[in-house]
mmCIF file as gemmi writes it, N, C-alpha and C atoms, coordinates in Angstrom:
data_model
loop_
_atom_site.group_PDB
_atom_site.id
_atom_site.type_symbol
_atom_site.label_atom_id
_atom_site.label_alt_id
_atom_site.label_comp_id
_atom_site.label_asym_id
_atom_site.label_entity_id
_atom_site.label_seq_id
_atom_site.pdbx_PDB_ins_code
_atom_site.Cartn_x
_atom_site.Cartn_y
_atom_site.Cartn_z
_atom_site.occupancy
_atom_site.B_iso_or_equiv
_atom_site.pdbx_formal_charge
_atom_site.auth_seq_id
_atom_site.auth_asym_id
_atom_site.pdbx_PDB_model_num
ATOM 1 N N . MET Axp A 1 ? 0.756 -1.152 -0.101 1 0 ? 1 A 1
ATOM 2 C CA . MET Axp A 1 ? -0.021 0.201 0.067 1 0 ? 1 A 1
ATOM 3 C C . MET Axp A 1 ? 0.615 1.152 -0.09 1 0 ? 1 A 1
ATOM 4 N N . THR Axp A 2 ? 0.284 2.306 -0.78 1 0 ? 2 A 1
ATOM 5 C CA . THR Axp A 2 ? 1.334 3.831 -0.823 1 0 ? 2 A 1
ATOM 6 C C . THR Axp A 2 ? 0.43 4.538 -0.488 1 0 ? 2 A 1
ATOM 7 N N . ILE Axp A 3 ? 1.363 5.618 0.055 1 0 ? 3 A 1
ATOM 8 C CA . ILE Axp A 3 ? 0.42 6.872 0.305 1 0 ? 3 A 1
ATOM 9 C C . ILE Axp A 3 ? 0.631 8.118 -0.645 1 0 ? 3 A 1
ATOM 10 N N . ILE Axp A 4 ? -0.243 8.651 -1.031 1 0 ? 4 A 1
ATOM 11 C CA . ILE Axp A 4 ? -0.414 9.735 -1.771 1 0 ? 4 A 1
ATOM 12 C C . ILE Axp A 4 ? -1.015 11.021 -1.195 1 0 ? 4 A 1
ATOM 13 N N . LYS Axp A 5 ? -0.101 11.97 -1.232 1 0 ? 5 A 1
ATOM 14 C CA . LYS Axp A 5 ? -0.575 13.325 -0.825 1 0 ? 5 A 1
ATOM 15 C C . LYS Axp A 5 ? -1.099 14.113 -1.873 1 0 ? 5 A 1
ATOM 16 N N . ASP Axp A 6 ? -2.213 14.276 -1.989 1 0 ? 6 A 1
ATOM 17 C CA . ASP Axp A 6 ? -2.863 15.181 -3.052 1 0 ? 6 A 1
ATOM 18 C C . ASP Axp A 6 ? -2.267 16.728 -2.939 1 0 ? 6 A 1
ATOM 19 N N . VAL Axp A 7 ? -2.3 17.465 -4.07 1 0 ? 7 A 1
ATOM 20 C CA . VAL Axp A 7 ? -1.437 18.552 -4.133 1 0 ? 7 A 1
ATOM 21 C C . VAL Axp A 7 ? -2.284 19.71 -3.343 1 0 ? 7 A 1
ATOM 22 N N . TYR Axp A 8 ? -3.548 19.621 -3.286 1 0 ? 8 A 1
ATOM 23 C CA . TYR Axp A 8 ? -4.281 20.456 -2.599 1 0 ? 8 A 1
ATOM 24 C C . TYR Axp A 8 ? -4.225 20.273 -0.846 1 0 ? 8 A 1
ATOM 25 N N . PHE Axp A 9 ? -3.983 19.115 -0.367 1 0 ? 9 A 1
ATOM 26 C CA . PHE Axp A 9 ? -3.3 18.815 0.679 1 0 ? 9 A 1
ATOM 27 C C . PHE Axp A 9 ? -2.012 19.734 1.219 1 0 ? 9 A 1
ATOM 28 N N . MET Axp A 10 ? -1.195 19.183 0.041 1 0 ? 10 A 1
ATOM 29 C CA . MET Axp A 10 ? 0.045 19.925 0.363 1 0 ? 10 A 1
ATOM 30 C C . MET Axp A 10 ? 0.23 21.403 0.214 1 0 ? 10 A 1
ATOM 31 N N . ASN Axp A 11 ? -0.534 21.982 -0.338 1 0 ? 11 A 1
ATOM 32 C CA . ASN Axp A 11 ? -0.772 23.65 -0.448 1 0 ? 11 A 1
ATOM 33 C C . ASN Axp A 11 ? -1.114 23.832 0.859 1 0 ? 11 A 1
ATOM 34 N N . ARG Axp A 12 ? -2.32 23.267 1.336 1 0 ? 12 A 1
ATOM 35 C CA . ARG Axp A 12 ? -2.821 23.709 2.865 1 0 ? 12 A 1
ATOM 36 C C . ARG Axp A 12 ? -1.704 23.478 4.057 1 0 ? 12 A 1
ATOM 37 N N . LEU Axp A 13 ? -1.19 22.413 3.636 1 0 ? 13 A 1
ATOM 38 C CA . LEU Axp A 13 ? -0.184 22.028 4.81 1 0 ? 13 A 1
ATOM 39 C C . LEU Axp A 13 ? 0.991 23.223 4.745 1 0 ? 13 A 1
ATOM 40 N N . TYR Axp A 14 ? 1.407 23.745 3.435 1 0 ? 14 A 1
ATOM 41 C CA . TYR Axp A 14 ? 2.588 24.478 3.749 1 0 ? 14 A 1
ATOM 42 C C . TYR Axp A 14 ? 1.859 25.679 4.068 1 0 ? 14 A 1
ATOM 43 N N . ILE Axp A 15 ? 0.743 26.28 4.034 1 0 ? 15 A 1
ATOM 44 C CA . ILE Axp A 15 ? 0.216 27.588 4.464 1 0 ? 15 A 1
ATOM 45 C C . ILE Axp A 15 ? 0.155 27.357 6.245 1 0 ? 15 A 1
ATOM 46 N N . ILE Axp A 16 ? -0.316 26.38 6.533 1 0 ? 16 A 1
ATOM 47 C CA . ILE Axp A 16 ? -0.381 25.982 8.151 1 0 ? 16 A 1
ATOM 48 C C . ILE Axp A 16 ? 1.393 26.148 8.445 1 0 ? 16 A 1
ATOM 49 N N . LEU Axp A 17 ? 2.132 25.324 7.807 1 0 ? 17 A 1
ATOM 50 C CA . LEU Axp A 17 ? 3.393 25.382 8.51 1 0 ? 17 A 1
ATOM 51 C C . LEU Axp A 17 ? 3.931 26.695 8.652 1 0 ? 17 A 1
ATOM 52 N N . ARG Axp A 18 ? 3.672 27.705 7.362 1 0 ? 18 A 1
ATOM 53 C CA . ARG Axp A 18 ? 4.191 28.974 7.59 1 0 ? 18 A 1
ATOM 54 C C . ARG Axp A 18 ? 3.765 29.509 8.473 1 0 ? 18 A 1
ATOM 55 N N . TYR Axp A 19 ? 2.522 29.494 8.949 1 0 ? 19 A 1
ATOM 56 C CA . TYR Axp A 19 ? 1.749 30.24 9.943 1 0 ? 19 A 1
ATOM 57 C C . TYR Axp A 19 ? 2.383 29.808 11.21 1 0 ? 19 A 1
ATOM 58 N N . ILE Axp A 20 ? 2.725 28.307 11.455 1 0 ? 20 A 1
ATOM 59 C CA . ILE Axp A 20 ? 3.247 28.081 12.757 1 0 ? 20 A 1
ATOM 60 C C . ILE Axp A 20 ? 4.706 28.818 12.903 1 0 ? 20 A 1
ATOM 61 N N . ALA Axp A 21 ? 5.428 28.529 11.858 1 0 ? 21 A 1
ATOM 62 C CA . ALA Axp A 21 ? 6.73 28.942 11.721 1 0 ? 21 A 1
ATOM 63 C C . ALA Axp A 21 ? 6.901 30.808 12.076 1 0 ? 21 A 1
ATOM 64 N N . ARG Axp A 22 ? 5.934 31.346 11.803 1 0 ? 22 A 1
ATOM 65 C CA . ARG Axp A 22 ? 5.804 32.713 12.127 1 0 ? 22 A 1
ATOM 66 C C . ARG Axp A 22 ? 6.339 32.911 13.721 1 0 ? 22 A 1
ATOM 67 N N . ASP Axp A 23 ? 5.575 32.155 14.269 1 0 ? 23 A 1
ATOM 68 C CA . ASP Axp A 23 ? 5.911 31.98 15.919 1 0 ? 23 A 1
ATOM 69 C C . ASP Axp A 23 ? 6.938 31.597 16.005 1 0 ? 23 A 1
ATOM 70 N N . LYS Axp A 24 ? 7.369 30.312 15.717 1 0 ? 24 A 1
ATOM 71 C CA . LYS Axp A 24 ? 8.251 29.515 16.199 1 0 ? 24 A 1
ATOM 72 C C . LYS Axp A 24 ? 8.749 28.361 15.018 1 0 ? 24 A 1
ATOM 73 N N . LYS Axp A 25 ? 9.88 28.473 14.645 1 0 ? 25 A 1
ATOM 74 C CA . LYS Axp A 25 ? 10.326 27.574 13.448 1 0 ? 25 A 1
ATOM 75 C C . LYS Axp A 25 ? 10.351 26.19 13.752 1 0 ? 25 A 1
ATOM 76 N N . SER Axp A 26 ? 10.847 25.948 14.904 1 0 ? 26 A 1
ATOM 77 C CA . SER Axp A 26 ? 10.975 24.376 15.397 1 0 ? 26 A 1
ATOM 78 C C . SER Axp A 26 ? 9.647 23.996 15.68 1 0 ? 26 A 1
ATOM 79 N N . ALA Axp A 27 ? 8.974 24.792 15.984 1 0 ? 27 A 1
ATOM 80 C CA . ALA Axp A 27 ? 7.654 24.373 16.57 1 0 ? 27 A 1
ATOM 81 C C . ALA Axp A 27 ? 6.705 23.63 14.955 1 0 ? 27 A 1
ATOM 82 N N . SER Axp A 28 ? 7.091 24.487 14.052 1 0 ? 28 A 1
ATOM 83 C CA . SER Axp A 28 ? 6.788 24.33 12.369 1 0 ? 28 A 1
ATOM 84 C C . SER Axp A 28 ? 7.08 22.724 12.048 1 0 ? 28 A 1
ATOM 85 N N . LYS Axp A 29 ? 8.224 22.616 12.475 1 0 ? 29 A 1
ATOM 86 C CA . LYS Axp A 29 ? 9.131 21.654 12.008 1 0 ? 29 A 1
ATOM 87 C C . LYS Axp A 29 ? 8.659 20.338 12.517 1 0 ? 29 A 1
ATOM 88 N N . LYS Axp A 30 ? 8.411 20.531 13.991 1 0 ? 30 A 1
ATOM 89 C CA . LYS Axp A 30 ? 7.968 19.396 14.912 1 0 ? 30 A 1
ATOM 90 C C . LYS Axp A 30 ? 6.429 19.073 14.479 1 0 ? 30 A 1
ATOM 91 N N . PHE Axp A 31 ? 5.69 19.985 14.058 1 0 ? 31 A 1
ATOM 92 C CA . PHE Axp A 31 ? 4.312 19.749 13.542 1 0 ? 31 A 1
ATOM 93 C C . PHE Axp A 31 ? 4.659 18.923 12.311 1 0 ? 31 A 1
ATOM 94 N N . GLU Axp A 32 ? 5.135 19.282 11.327 1 0 ? 32 A 1
ATOM 95 C CA . GLU Axp A 32 ? 5.494 18.478 10.143 1 0 ? 32 A 1
ATOM 96 C C . GLU Axp A 32 ? 6.206 17.236 10.294 1 0 ? 32 A 1
ATOM 97 N N . ASN Axp A 33 ? 7.186 16.932 11.249 1 0 ? 33 A 1
ATOM 98 C CA . ASN Axp A 33 ? 7.577 15.527 11.427 1 0 ? 33 A 1
ATOM 99 C C . ASN Axp A 33 ? 6.496 14.744 12.022 1 0 ? 33 A 1
ATOM 100 N N . GLU Axp A 34 ? 6.003 14.985 13.018 1 0 ? 34 A 1
ATOM 101 C CA . GLU Axp A 34 ? 4.981 14.221 13.842 1 0 ? 34 A 1
ATOM 102 C C . GLU Axp A 34 ? 3.79 14.008 12.714 1 0 ? 34 A 1
ATOM 103 N N . LEU Axp A 35 ? 3.203 15.008 12.163 1 0 ? 35 A 1
ATOM 104 C CA . LEU Axp A 35 ? 2.301 14.483 11.161 1 0 ? 35 A 1
ATOM 105 C C . LEU Axp A 35 ? 2.853 13.521 10.229 1 0 ? 35 A 1
ATOM 106 N N . ASN Axp A 36 ? 3.931 13.764 9.962 1 0 ? 36 A 1
ATOM 107 C CA . ASN Axp A 36 ? 4.389 13.012 8.781 1 0 ? 36 A 1
ATOM 108 C C . ASN Axp A 36 ? 4.277 11.218 9.286 1 0 ? 36 A 1
ATOM 109 N N . GLN Axp A 37 ? 4.976 11.009 10.309 1 0 ? 37 A 1
ATOM 110 C CA . GLN Axp A 37 ? 5.019 9.688 11.227 1 0 ? 37 A 1
ATOM 111 C C . GLN Axp A 37 ? 3.575 9.185 11.188 1 0 ? 37 A 1
ATOM 112 N N . LYS Axp A 38 ? 2.602 9.932 11.61 1 0 ? 38 A 1
ATOM 113 C CA . LYS Axp A 38 ? 1.037 9.456 11.535 1 0 ? 38 A 1
ATOM 114 C C . LYS Axp A 38 ? 0.489 9.334 10.393 1 0 ? 38 A 1
ATOM 115 N N . ILE Axp A 39 ? 0.936 9.72 9.451 1 0 ? 39 A 1
ATOM 116 C CA . ILE Axp A 39 ? 0.393 9.469 7.912 1 0 ? 39 A 1
ATOM 117 C C . ILE Axp A 39 ? 1.246 8.179 7.545 1 0 ? 39 A 1
ATOM 118 N N . LYS Axp A 40 ? 2.387 8.077 7.781 1 0 ? 40 A 1
ATOM 119 C CA . LYS Axp A 40 ? 3.211 7.137 7.497 1 0 ? 40 A 1
ATOM 120 C C . LYS Axp A 40 ? 2.706 5.638 8.065 1 0 ? 40 A 1
ATOM 121 N N . ALA Axp A 41 ? 2.196 5.747 9.275 1 0 ? 41 A 1
ATOM 122 C CA . ALA Axp A 41 ? 1.699 4.795 10.131 1 0 ? 41 A 1
ATOM 123 C C . ALA Axp A 41 ? 0.425 4.462 9.454 1 0 ? 41 A 1
ATOM 124 N N . LEU Axp A 42 ? -0.325 4.962 8.912 1 0 ? 42 A 1
ATOM 125 C CA . LEU Axp A 42 ? -1.834 4.592 8.1 1 0 ? 42 A 1
ATOM 126 C C . LEU Axp A 42 ? -1.361 3.495 7.236 1 0 ? 42 A 1
ATOM 127 N N . ILE Axp A 43 ? -0.326 3.297 6.859 1 0 ? 43 A 1
ATOM 128 C CA . ILE Axp A 43 ? -0.015 1.957 6.065 1 0 ? 43 A 1
ATOM 129 C C . ILE Axp A 43 ? -0.569 0.629 6.854 1 0 ? 43 A 1
ATOM 130 N N . ASP Axp A 44 ? -0.114 0.533 7.991 1 0 ? 44 A 1
ATOM 131 C CA . ASP Axp A 44 ? -0.023 -0.279 8.909 1 0 ? 44 A 1
ATOM 132 C C . ASP Axp A 44 ? -1.515 -0.771 9.304 1 0 ? 44 A 1
ATOM 133 N N . SER Axp A 45 ? -2.318 0.647 9.57 1 0 ? 45 A 1
ATOM 134 C CA . SER Axp A 45 ? -3.605 0.648 10.258 1 0 ? 45 A 1
ATOM 135 C C . SER Axp A 45 ? -4.472 1.643 9.299 1 0 ? 45 A 1
ATOM 136 N N . PRO Axp A 46 ? -4.951 1.472 8.061 1 0 ? 46 A 1
ATOM 137 C CA . PRO Axp A 46 ? -5.688 2.549 7.189 1 0 ? 46 A 1
ATOM 138 C C . PRO Axp A 46 ? -6.742 2.866 8.05 1 0 ? 46 A 1
ATOM 139 N N . TYR Axp A 47 ? -7.505 2.042 8.922 1 0 ? 47 A 1
ATOM 140 C CA . TYR Axp A 47 ? -8.96 2.272 9.478 1 0 ? 47 A 1
ATOM 141 C C . TYR Axp A 47 ? -8.605 2.438 10.847 1 0 ? 47 A 1
ATOM 142 N N . LYS Axp A 48 ? -7.419 3.277 11.099 1 0 ? 48 A 1
ATOM 143 C CA . LYS Axp A 48 ? -7.357 3.263 12.641 1 0 ? 48 A 1
ATOM 144 C C . LYS Axp A 48 ? -7.965 4.571 12.999 1 0 ? 48 A 1
ATOM 145 N N . TYR Axp A 49 ? -8.461 5.855 11.999 1 0 ? 49 A 1
ATOM 146 C CA . TYR Axp A 49 ? -9.052 6.608 12.649 1 0 ? 49 A 1
ATOM 147 C C . TYR Axp A 49 ? -10.623 6.681 12.618 1 0 ? 49 A 1
ATOM 148 N N . ARG Axp A 50 ? -11.07 7.554 12.845 1 0 ? 50 A 1
ATOM 149 C CA . ARG Axp A 50 ? -12.846 7.589 12.619 1 0 ? 50 A 1
ATOM 150 C C . ARG Axp A 50 ? -13.108 7.579 11.034 1 0 ? 50 A 1
ATOM 151 N N . ALA Axp A 51 ? -14.207 6.953 11.156 1 0 ? 51 A 1
ATOM 152 C CA . ALA Axp A 51 ? -14.854 7.367 9.588 1 0 ? 51 A 1
ATOM 153 C C . ALA Axp A 51 ? -15.265 9.198 9.705 1 0 ? 51 A 1
ATOM 154 N N . SER Axp A 52 ? -14.971 9.345 8.452 1 0 ? 52 A 1
ATOM 155 C CA . SER Axp A 52 ? -14.891 11.069 8.254 1 0 ? 52 A 1
ATOM 156 C C . SER Axp A 52 ? -16.29 11.434 8.483 1 0 ? 52 A 1
ATOM 157 N N . TYR Axp A 53 ? -16.386 12.4 9.179 1 0 ? 53 A 1
ATOM 158 C CA . TYR Axp A 53 ? -17.673 13.308 9.78 1 0 ? 53 A 1
ATOM 159 C C . TYR Axp A 53 ? -18.16 14.047 8.276 1 0 ? 53 A 1
ATOM 160 N N . TYR Axp A 54 ? -17.518 14.352 7.496 1 0 ? 54 A 1
ATOM 161 C CA . TYR Axp A 54 ? -17.602 15.134 6.393 1 0 ? 54 A 1
ATOM 162 C C . TYR Axp A 54 ? -18.16 14.148 4.673 1 0 ? 54 A 1
ATOM 163 N N . PHE Axp A 55 ? -18.042 12.957 5.089 1 0 ? 55 A 1
ATOM 164 C CA . PHE Axp A 55 ? -18.365 12.076 4.042 1 0 ? 55 A 1
ATOM 165 C C . PHE Axp A 55 ? -19.182 11.021 4.194 1 0 ? 55 A 1
ATOM 166 N N . GLU Axp A 56 ? -20.133 10.378 3.679 1 0 ? 56 A 1
ATOM 167 C CA . GLU Axp A 56 ? -20.864 9.252 3.845 1 0 ? 56 A 1
ATOM 168 C C . GLU Axp A 56 ? -20.293 7.973 3.884 1 0 ? 56 A 1
ATOM 169 N N . SER Axp A 57 ? -19.267 8.045 3.01 1 0 ? 57 A 1
ATOM 170 C CA . SER Axp A 57 ? -18.403 6.545 2.635 1 0 ? 57 A 1
ATOM 171 C C . SER Axp A 57 ? -17.455 6.461 3.696 1 0 ? 57 A 1
ATOM 172 N N . ASN Axp A 58 ? -17.41 4.754 4.257 1 0 ? 58 A 1
ATOM 173 C CA . ASN Axp A 58 ? -16.821 4.281 5.37 1 0 ? 58 A 1
ATOM 174 C C . ASN Axp A 58 ? -15.008 4.706 4.603 1 0 ? 58 A 1
ATOM 175 N N . GLU Axp A 59 ? -14.68 4.767 3.751 1 0 ? 59 A 1
ATOM 176 C CA . GLU Axp A 59 ? -13.469 4.906 3.033 1 0 ? 59 A 1
ATOM 177 C C . GLU Axp A 59 ? -12.76 6.298 3.277 1 0 ? 59 A 1
ATOM 178 N N . TYR Axp A 60 ? -13.515 7.091 3.509 1 0 ? 60 A 1
ATOM 179 C CA . TYR Axp A 60 ? -12.94 8.504 4.316 1 0 ? 60 A 1
ATOM 180 C C . TYR Axp A 60 ? -12.903 8.497 5.272 1 0 ? 60 A 1
ATOM 181 N N . ARG Axp A 61 ? -11.692 8.933 5.931 1 0 ? 61 A 1
ATOM 182 C CA . ARG Axp A 61 ? -11.31 9.013 7.311 1 0 ? 61 A 1
ATOM 183 C C . ARG Axp A 61 ? -10.758 10.193 7.798 1 0 ? 61 A 1
ATOM 184 N N . ASP Axp A 62 ? -11.081 10.427 9.22 1 0 ? 62 A 1
ATOM 185 C CA . ASP Axp A 62 ? -10.795 11.919 9.727 1 0 ? 62 A 1
ATOM 186 C C . ASP Axp A 62 ? -9.35 11.53 10.594 1 0 ? 62 A 1
ATOM 187 N N . LEU Axp A 63 ? -8.254 11.844 10.417 1 0 ? 63 A 1
ATOM 188 C CA . LEU Axp A 63 ? -7.185 11.974 11.265 1 0 ? 63 A 1
ATOM 189 C C . LEU Axp A 63 ? -7.24 13.328 11.839 1 0 ? 63 A 1
ATOM 190 N N . ILE Axp A 64 ? -7.217 13.269 13.549 1 0 ? 64 A 1
ATOM 191 C CA . ILE Axp A 64 ? -7.048 14.43 14.081 1 0 ? 64 A 1
ATOM 192 C C . ILE Axp A 64 ? -5.955 14.804 14.583 1 0 ? 64 A 1
ATOM 193 N N . TYR Axp A 65 ? -5.038 15.824 14.667 1 0 ? 65 A 1
ATOM 194 C CA . TYR Axp A 65 ? -3.983 16.161 15.2 1 0 ? 65 A 1
ATOM 195 C C . TYR Axp A 65 ? -3.62 17.6 15.527 1 0 ? 65 A 1
ATOM 196 N N . HIS Axp A 66 ? -3.666 17.92 16.691 1 0 ? 66 A 1
ATOM 197 C CA . HIS Axp A 66 ? -3.804 19.063 17.292 1 0 ? 66 A 1
ATOM 198 C C . HIS Axp A 66 ? -4.713 20.165 16.881 1 0 ? 66 A 1
ATOM 199 N N . GLY Axp A 67 ? -6.034 19.916 16.783 1 0 ? 67 A 1
ATOM 200 C CA . GLY Axp A 67 ? -6.851 20.405 16.15 1 0 ? 67 A 1
ATOM 201 C C . GLY Axp A 67 ? -7.133 20.833 14.928 1 0 ? 67 A 1
ATOM 202 N N . TYR Axp A 68 ? -6.411 19.864 14 1 0 ? 68 A 1
ATOM 203 C CA . TYR Axp A 68 ? -6.268 19.895 12.58 1 0 ? 68 A 1
ATOM 204 C C . TYR Axp A 68 ? -6.956 18.448 12.095 1 0 ? 68 A 1
ATOM 205 N N . THR Axp A 69 ? -7.757 18.569 11.439 1 0 ? 69 A 1
ATOM 206 C CA . THR Axp A 69 ? -8.418 17.513 10.638 1 0 ? 69 A 1
ATOM 207 C C . THR Axp A 69 ? -7.948 16.909 9.203 1 0 ? 69 A 1
ATOM 208 N N . ILE Axp A 70 ? -7.099 16.08 9.197 1 0 ? 70 A 1
ATOM 209 C CA . ILE Axp A 70 ? -6.763 15.519 8.145 1 0 ? 70 A 1
ATOM 210 C C . ILE Axp A 70 ? -7.502 14.316 7.465 1 0 ? 70 A 1
ATOM 211 N N . ILE Axp A 71 ? -8.282 14.663 6.205 1 0 ? 71 A 1
ATOM 212 C CA . ILE Axp A 71 ? -9.165 13.953 5.578 1 0 ? 71 A 1
ATOM 213 C C . ILE Axp A 71 ? -8.393 13.068 4.644 1 0 ? 71 A 1
ATOM 214 N N . TYR Axp A 72 ? -8.469 11.599 4.804 1 0 ? 72 A 1
ATOM 215 C CA . TYR Axp A 72 ? -7.959 10.713 3.724 1 0 ? 72 A 1
ATOM 216 C C . TYR Axp A 72 ? -8.938 9.534 3.302 1 0 ? 72 A 1
ATOM 217 N N . LYS Axp A 73 ? -8.563 8.906 2.279 1 0 ? 73 A 1
ATOM 218 C CA . LYS Axp A 73 ? -9.55 8.258 1.421 1 0 ? 73 A 1
ATOM 219 C C . LYS Axp A 73 ? -8.505 6.72 1.279 1 0 ? 73 A 1
ATOM 220 N N . VAL Axp A 74 ? -8.959 5.837 1.87 1 0 ? 74 A 1
ATOM 221 C CA . VAL Axp A 74 ? -8.824 4.41 1.729 1 0 ? 74 A 1
ATOM 222 C C . VAL Axp A 74 ? -8.855 3.481 0.68 1 0 ? 74 A 1
ATOM 223 N N . GLN Axp A 75 ? -8.155 3.378 -0.34 1 0 ? 75 A 1
ATOM 224 C CA . GLN Axp A 75 ? -8.637 2.317 -1.491 1 0 ? 75 A 1
ATOM 225 C C . GLN Axp A 75 ? -7.678 1.157 -1.446 1 0 ? 75 A 1
ATOM 226 N N . SER Axp A 76 ? -7.847 0.311 -2.35 1 0 ? 76 A 1
ATOM 227 C CA . SER Axp A 76 ? -7.547 -1.057 -1.971 1 0 ? 76 A 1
ATOM 228 C C . SER Axp A 76 ? -5.89 -1.107 -2.224 1 0 ? 76 A 1
ATOM 229 N N . ASP Axp A 77 ? -5.148 -0.217 -2.953 1 0 ? 77 A 1
ATOM 230 C CA . ASP Axp A 77 ? -3.775 -0.351 -3.33 1 0 ? 77 A 1
ATOM 231 C C . ASP Axp A 77 ? -3.015 1.104 -2.684 1 0 ? 77 A 1
ATOM 232 N N . LYS Axp A 78 ? -3.78 2.086 -2.003 1 0 ? 78 A 1
ATOM 233 C CA . LYS Axp A 78 ? -3.149 3.257 -1.762 1 0 ? 78 A 1
ATOM 234 C C . LYS Axp A 78 ? -4.11 3.817 -0.533 1 0 ? 78 A 1
ATOM 235 N N . ILE Axp A 79 ? -3.686 5.027 -0.158 1 0 ? 79 A 1
ATOM 236 C CA . ILE Axp A 79 ? -4.212 5.88 0.669 1 0 ? 79 A 1
ATOM 237 C C . ILE Axp A 79 ? -3.824 7.281 0.188 1 0 ? 79 A 1
ATOM 238 N N . LEU Axp A 80 ? -5.09 8.22 -0.104 1 0 ? 80 A 1
ATOM 239 C CA . LEU Axp A 80 ? -5.057 9.473 -0.692 1 0 ? 80 A 1
ATOM 240 C C . LEU Axp A 80 ? -5.189 10.088 0.383 1 0 ? 80 A 1
ATOM 241 N N . VAL Axp A 81 ? -4.426 11.258 0.711 1 0 ? 81 A 1
ATOM 242 C CA . VAL Axp A 81 ? -4.244 12.382 1.755 1 0 ? 81 A 1
ATOM 243 C C . VAL Axp A 81 ? -4.679 13.498 1.133 1 0 ? 81 A 1
ATOM 244 N N . LEU Axp A 82 ? -5.999 13.764 1.425 1 0 ? 82 A 1
ATOM 245 C CA . LEU Axp A 82 ? -6.786 14.757 0.399 1 0 ? 82 A 1
ATOM 246 C C . LEU Axp A 82 ? -6.802 16.472 0.875 1 0 ? 82 A 1
ATOM 247 N N . ASP Axp A 83 ? -6.901 16.537 2.409 1 0 ? 83 A 1
ATOM 248 C CA . ASP Axp A 83 ? -7.347 17.892 2.727 1 0 ? 83 A 1
ATOM 249 C C . ASP Axp A 83 ? -6.801 17.974 4.507 1 0 ? 83 A 1
ATOM 250 N N . ILE Axp A 84 ? -6.199 19.106 4.807 1 0 ? 84 A 1
ATOM 251 C CA . ILE Axp A 84 ? -5.992 19.595 6.015 1 0 ? 84 A 1
ATOM 252 C C . ILE Axp A 84 ? -6.94 20.562 6.635 1 0 ? 84 A 1
ATOM 253 N N . PHE Axp A 85 ? -7.282 20.775 7.62 1 0 ? 85 A 1
ATOM 254 C CA . PHE Axp A 85 ? -7.931 21.931 8.153 1 0 ? 85 A 1
ATOM 255 C C . PHE Axp A 85 ? -8.308 22.131 9.479 1 0 ? 85 A 1
ATOM 256 N N . LYS Axp A 86 ? -8.359 23.338 9.9 1 0 ? 86 A 1
ATOM 257 C CA . LYS Axp A 86 ? -8.663 23.717 11.341 1 0 ? 86 A 1
ATOM 258 C C . LYS Axp A 86 ? -10.402 23.218 11.491 1 0 ? 86 A 1
ATOM 259 N N . TRP Axp A 87 ? -10.735 22.692 12.691 1 0 ? 87 A 1
ATOM 260 C CA . TRP Axp A 87 ? -12.145 22.217 12.807 1 0 ? 87 A 1
ATOM 261 C C . TRP Axp A 87 ? -13.109 23.388 12.639 1 0 ? 87 A 1
ATOM 262 N N . GLN Axp A 88 ? -12.548 24.601 13.113 1 0 ? 88 A 1
ATOM 263 C CA . GLN Axp A 88 ? -13.542 25.793 12.927 1 0 ? 88 A 1
ATOM 264 C C . GLN Axp A 88 ? -13.787 26.422 11.574 1 0 ? 88 A 1
ATOM 265 N N . GLU Axp A 89 ? -12.771 25.808 10.59 1 0 ? 89 A 1
ATOM 266 C CA . GLU Axp A 89 ? -12.891 26.059 9.233 1 0 ? 89 A 1
ATOM 267 C C . GLU Axp A 89 ? -14.31 25.642 8.267 1 0 ? 89 A 1
ATOM 268 N N . LYS Axp A 90 ? -14.498 24.621 8.922 1 0 ? 90 A 1
ATOM 269 C CA . LYS Axp A 90 ? -15.49 23.637 8.309 1 0 ? 90 A 1
ATOM 270 C C . LYS Axp A 90 ? -16.816 23.838 8.727 1 0 ? 90 A 1
């Protein structure tokens, strides 16, 4: 199983990391590293996190990390990481 990060997700993550880095660069790097570890761990347990609140299908999941929701879709051979947002934004 492979993990594919959507361009939209990557753009949103970049904006979030820049925002965090304005206050403290090391916190931004730590956020990115820990989030990447959680995403990589999905290979072993793709259904670890709750079914998405935002989609009807059980394939969509919500990984919650430091107040951010990361939406991903589990497919037979890959995991698509689609979006990241603060819960207040949706």
